[in-house]
Structure formats: C-alpha cells, structure tokens
N, C-alpha and C positions, 0 to 999 in steps of 0.2 A: 338186143345184144349188147349195141354200142351204149343205150341208156344207162343198162344194167352195170356195165365195164366204168362207168362216169360214177356211179355211186359206191359202187365198192372201193374205187380211189379213194374217192374224196372221204369216207370214212377209214379208210386204211392209213389217211395220212393225220397224225398228231406232230405238232410243233415242238419238237426237244430241241432238236440241233439247226441253227441255220446255216444251209450253204453259202459257200462265200461267194460271190457276183462272179468271179469267171468261172466257179463250177457251173453255176445258173446256165452261164452264158452258154459254155462247152452243150451244154442239156439243148439249149435254147437253138443252137446251131444245127444239131443233129436235126431236131425236127424241120429244120427250114430245108437241109437239105430231102430230105423224104418229101415234103412238102410239093418240092418242084416237080416230082413225079405222080403229083396227084392233081385230079381236077380243084382250082379254089372254092368251088362252091360244097364241096365234099366234106362231111366229116374226116378228120382227121385221126380216126382209130388205128390204121394200120402204124403209125407214127409212135401212138401213144404204148399198143402193144408191144411194138418193141421194146422201149425201154422199161416195160413196167417194171420189172425187176431190181431196175438201179432205181426208180419210187421209190419202191418197198424196203431198199433199205436205207434210203435219206429220210424217210418217216418225215418228211416235211411238205407244208400246205403249199408252202411256199413254189417249190419245183413243179406241186400239183398245179398250182396257176400257171406256171409259165410253162406247161406241154401243154393245156387244156386251150390257150388264150393265144391272139394275137402278141406278138412282142410290141411294147409301144413305139417302137421303133418303125413298125409296120404299118403302125395306127397310123403316124404320123405320115408314113410314106404313099397310105393310100391318099390320105387329103392333100396329097402334093406341095408337102413341106419336108423338102428334103435335109432344110438347114437344123429342122428340131428332130428328126429321124436319127442324125449324125449325134445331136445332142442324147439324144435317150440311151444312145450306145454308148456314149462316154463317162467315165468316173463321176462325173459332177452329178448324173442322174441317179434319184436313191429308187432301188427296186424293194419292194413292198410285198406284192402279191400275197395278199391278206385276203381272204374271201369267207363270206356273212352268208345266213340264209336268212331269210324275215320275211312274212309275209308269201305269197308265191313265188320269190326270186332268188336267184343267188347270186350277190355282189360281190366283185373283184376289185379291189385295189389296186392296182398294176404296178404306178410305177409313178414319181414326179421329178419334178426339176425346178429350180428358179435362178433365176439371173438377166442378164442383161442382153437384148437383141438378140434371143436364143432361134427365132422363127422367122421363116420366108413372107410370112404374113403378116408384118407390124398390126399393133392394136390401135386404130386412131380417135384420139377422141376429141371433138370439137378442132378439126383439123391438126392435132399435134400428134404425134406416135411416142404412143408408153411403151416402152421399151425395155422397163424393170417388171419383168413377167414370171409370176408362180405356171406352169404348166403340170397336168396330171392327168392321164387315161383309166377310165372303170373300165369295166365288161358289166353286163348284165345280161344275164338269162334267165329264160323261165325252168322255175326248179323241177318238172315236171317232165324236161327237155323236147319240149312242142316250140321251134321254133319261133325268136322274136319276129315281128312282121319288118320287111325291109323299111319303111320309112316310120317314124312315130307319128301321132293325129296328133291334132291343135288341141286349146283347153276344152274346145266342146266337141271332140273325138274321148275323151278320155283317158285315155292312154299316152301319158309321159311322164317324163321323169325331171326332176331337181335335183341336182347334184351342186356342191358347194361345199368349199373352204368354207370353218366357224373359226371366230377366235374365242379364246376361253376369256370371261372377263368382260364380254362384250353384248349385249343382245342380241343374241342370233337375227331375233326378228327384221333387224336392222341393219345388221351389218352381215352380210353372205354376199354371194355374188353379182346379185343385183343391183347392190351398192359399190360395188367394189371392182368396175368396168370388166362386169366379166361377160366372158362368150362359150360356145363349144360348137363343138361339130360334134353329131353323130354318124358313123356306117355299119352296115350289117352285114356278116359274114359268118357261115357257116352256121344262121340260127341266133348270133350270139350278139348283141348290140355294142358297139363300143364310143364311148364319148370320150373324146380330146378337150378337154376344159382347161381353160382359162382364166386366171385376173391379176390384179395386181400383185406383186410380189410382196408374200406373207412371212417371207423368212427375217423382217422386221420385227417381228411378234414374235422370235423366237422365245423368250422370255416366258411366254406363254403356253397353255396346253394349246395345243391347235389339233383339231378335228374337219373331218371331212363329212360329209352328209351324204345319203341317196333316199329320196323318198319320191311316190308318186307324185304328183302335181306338178304345177308351173309354179309355184314358188312356194315358200318355206313354209310348213308344216308346224302351226304352234302344238298341234295335238300328239303330236309323233316324235316331241323330244322335249325333256325339262330344263329348265333354267334357273340355276340357283345365285338370285341375286345377293347373296351375302359372300361366297367361295367363287362364285363368277365359273362352276364345275358345268358343262352341258352334256345330260346324260342322254340315253335313250328312255320315251316311256314303256314302262314293258308289262302297261296295259292296252297298248296299243295295237291292233289285229293286222295292218298291214304294214306295209315293205318303211322299216326305218331304220336302215343301216348306220352305223356309225364307226369311223374310224378314229383313232389318235394318228397323227402322223411325226413321224419320225423328225425330229426338226436337232440342227446343230445351234445349240443355245449362245456359243461364242457369235453367231452370227443377227442375233439379237440389236434392237438401235432403238431404244427407247425414248428419244429425242427425235428419229424420225418418223416412229410409230407414232407419236403423239402429233407431229404436225399433220401426218396423214389421216388420222381421224377428225383432226381439227377441220382439215381441208374438206372433208366428207362435207361438211354443216349438215350433217342430219339431225333433225329438232324431232323425231318421233312421232311422241303426243305433246309436247310442248306448246302450252299456248302462249303466241306472240304478245299478247296483250298483257301476258303477268310476269315476263323476264324481265322488263324494266320498269319500275312501276314511277309515279311522278315524282322528280325532284323535290318538291317541297313539301313532300312527305319525309325529307331528311332532317330538317329543322324538328318539326314535332318530335321525332325519334328519338334524337339528340337530348331534347327536353326533360323527355319521359325517363329515359335511363340516366339523365345525370340526377334526378330529384332520386335513385333508385341506389344503395346501398349496395345490393347483392355485388354480388364477386361476378356474377354473369353480365351482370349489368354493365360493370366494370369493361369486360372482354366486347362489348358487343360496342359501349361509347369507343372503344380504340379503334376497333376494327372500321366504323362506320368514318372516322377521318380519314381513309381510302377511299372510299366511294369515287369513282373518275378514272382512278389511275389504270394504264394499260395491262393487260391481257398475254401471258406468255407462255405458250407450254415447255416446261422443261424447268421452269425457272421459282423462287421462292421471295421475290425483291417486292417487297409492298408500295413502293416508288415508281418503278422502273417496270417493273412486270412481271407475272406471276401465275402460274395455272392457279389450279382452286386448289389441290390441296398443300398447292405450296402458300397459299395465302393463310390458310386452316394453320398450318404448321406455325409458319410464321408470327400470326395472331399469338396464338398459344405461348410461343417460345418467350416473348415480350412478359409474359405471366411464371414464367419459368417452368413451363410445362413443356415438355419433348414429345414432338408428333414425329412420326415418321413423313417421308414425302412420298406417299402413296394414299390413295383415299382408300383402298381395301383394306389395308393394314391399319388406318386410323379406324376403321369400323370395326377393329377389336378390342380397341381400346375404351378405357373407362366403364360405365355399366350400361346396359341396354335401359330406354327407355320404350314401355310397350307399343306407345301410341304418339303420333304427331300433335296430339290435340293434346296432351301431357307434357309436351314440351315447354323448357324452360330457357332466358333470356341466357344466350353464350352454349349451349346444345348445339353437337354436327348434328346434319340432317345430310342425310345420303339418298343419292337417286343412282341409275342403274342404266339410262340409257346416251351415253358412254357412263362409266362409273364418274362420279361428280361429290363433289362436298360443298356444305353452305353451313355457315352459322346464322343460327337461331335468331331472330331479332327479337320478336314478340310482335303480337297482334296479328298473327298468320303471313310474318314476313322472314325472309333473311337476306344477308350479305354474301355476298360471295365474288369467285370470278369466272368469268364469261369468254369464250372465244370472240364473239361479236361486239358485247356488253365494257369489257373491261371488267373491274370491282364496279357491281352494282345492288340495289336492292330488288330482289321479286317477292313474287306471291310466295308461299310456302306450296302449294302443287301446282307451280308453275309445270312441275311434270311428277308424274308417280314417283312418292317416297318409298325408298328400299329400307328403310332403319333409320334412327335416332338413340343419339350416345351422349349420355352425361361426363362430362371430361371431369368437372371440378366438383368437388368435395360439398 
C-alpha cells in the first residue's frame, strides 16, 4: 500500500506552478511535527496521507520531494553539522526538490547553498581551511521501493554512487568533485540514501551552465554523459541503460566572477592528456621558424611572425597584454587585432569566427587551433607547431598535438 501511494503521488505531480519557499517550509514543518510522534526508522506514510490533498492541489514535484524526504537541514543535523543545518533553513539556500528516474533508481536534488564558512566541519587542504564552498543534498532510492542498504559498498562491492557538480565548457571527466576539493557524507534513513556533498564554491562559474550528475560507480562515467566540445554543453547519453541523472543547477548569474574562475581553473593545474615534452619545444627551433615564415609572403605567415616575437612573455588570466601578460584567447585576440581583425576575448566565441578547417592536417599558418581541456586556443605556426599562452610556460611554442585538438578555424581570407 505504501509503495503504491508513493507511485500515485509521483505520477500525479506535474510541475506547473512553483510554490514559494515559505509555503514549502510550512508543509515541511507539518511533516516534522508528525514525525516526532512516530518511530524514526518507519516510513512517514501517515504524514503524507494527512496532507495528500494539499499536494494534489499544488501539483508540484517540489512539494512531493519535500514531503517524501528529509529536509536538507535535517540531513545536515544527522551528520552533526548544526551550523550547516541552520544555513539550509535560511534564505540563502536554494530549494530545488527536482526528481529524476533513471536505471533502477529515483534521484532527487533537494537543495544547495554556497558561501563562506557555512559548516561546523571545515574542509582542510594541505593544512589550510577552504572556507568558500558549495553544499548540496541528494536523495537516492530504489525505484521499486526496496530499502537502500545502510552502508554503501566500496569499489569492489559494486554498489557506490558518484555525485558531482559539473561546469559547462569544461571537460567533465577532469573538472568534477574529485578535482575541486570534494567531499561527501552518506546517511540512510527509511530506506533512502541521503548524500551531503561539498566542493569548492561553483558560484564563480554562474555565467556558465552548471550541472549536477549522479551515476553509479566511484568516478565520473564518460559513457553515461555526452560532452560537446564546441558548445561546452553536457547532456545525458540517452542510450545509456543505467543511472545517469543530470540536473541543471539554478544559478544567479550576477554572482559569476570570471577572473576568479579563471584563476581557480589555472590553480587546479590539470594537465589531462597533455604530454609535458610537447608543451614547450626547444628554444632553438624559434630561429628556424622565423626564417621560414619571413621568406613566405602569405598573410598567415605574417601573423605567425608577429606572434613569435612575444615568445617568453608571461601568462595572465583574463588579460590580453602581449608584453605584460595574457591568457590564450587574449593572446590570439591581440595578435589579430594588430592586423585589423576583431576577435572576442573568449576562446569558445573565437571558435565561431572565420571558417572551419576539417582537420589539423589541413591547417595553415595563422589558423586558430582549439583545445577543450580546458577551453584553450593557439595559433598554428606550421610544421605541426603552435604558438600560444600557457599558464606555467607563458607564451611558448608547442607541438600541435600537446593536447587533443577540438577544432581548427581559418580567420584570414
């Protein structure tokens, strides 16, 4: 009977109008009052039945999730984090309560909150507190109603879940909770697994599309999701048969901080598949390249010749000075600006400029070569070399395949 009621409620609730925060909170409080009169380990069906009519009238999946699961504040209290519990009850917390069913599981993203010093249990990294964090609470249950185990298995026990924020525009296989100082705590109550997860504050990326994924396993599952290297969009692999829930996080774009975000990404120092030996080639190559392009009257060679004179100058996120410091898109922007061509200071937008070259094998001097781990752009020199601005090396010459090429664009006629 209880499981049937769950299913009836779930199918009856179609999101139409979103109840406001305080309406949801009043409903949750009524459930809490009912819960105090029942055993903690029992399903809370009496409370659900008592206000089922109200749920039906509101027709909101948000209210369904609010009724069927612990409030995020209660989850934080269960893990003995009173400070975070109070934060989840405050106006800065975003109540989401979105539910998705994939594989054999029902997954609900209940709430998230970001900010400084929100927890009684700060995260330490090399002995230093990382205070600026994002917290989220996810509920996972078996779709058939059977209880989740009290403890999750390790990687050899097969049953484990990976839940992580993802950043649109950054390869999710490399930029996820594992690289963003992530941590999580699981509790199981009434057959539902609750995960309280945390990582470095993702609000600085609020000008990107932000996601939260939930899959089986202990690592990011590249088969469960698709990543579009051109648009930076992350999506579910519809052909994947297992759990691959993907939520779009509601973010306040005004909280984006592109400069801080760029510095953060740079500070992670993720090299992905980059071969270190290919990043900065021998300096003696520079003279031979200059001689070669000086003999060529092609406009692209002029671009390359101009760009090469800045090799050795520093790298700087968010800047476009060829002498004092520039990032990769600032470098290409400033080089082409010298030739009267306007490019935006954004590698992904630069990837829409000019015309597409079908393969790096057909690249010519002056073409822009793009990489996606993370978004990066370089100028093709010739002889399978590029010139670009790199975080550790500054403006340097590298082999074109120092990382996986995502595309080539010809800017010059």
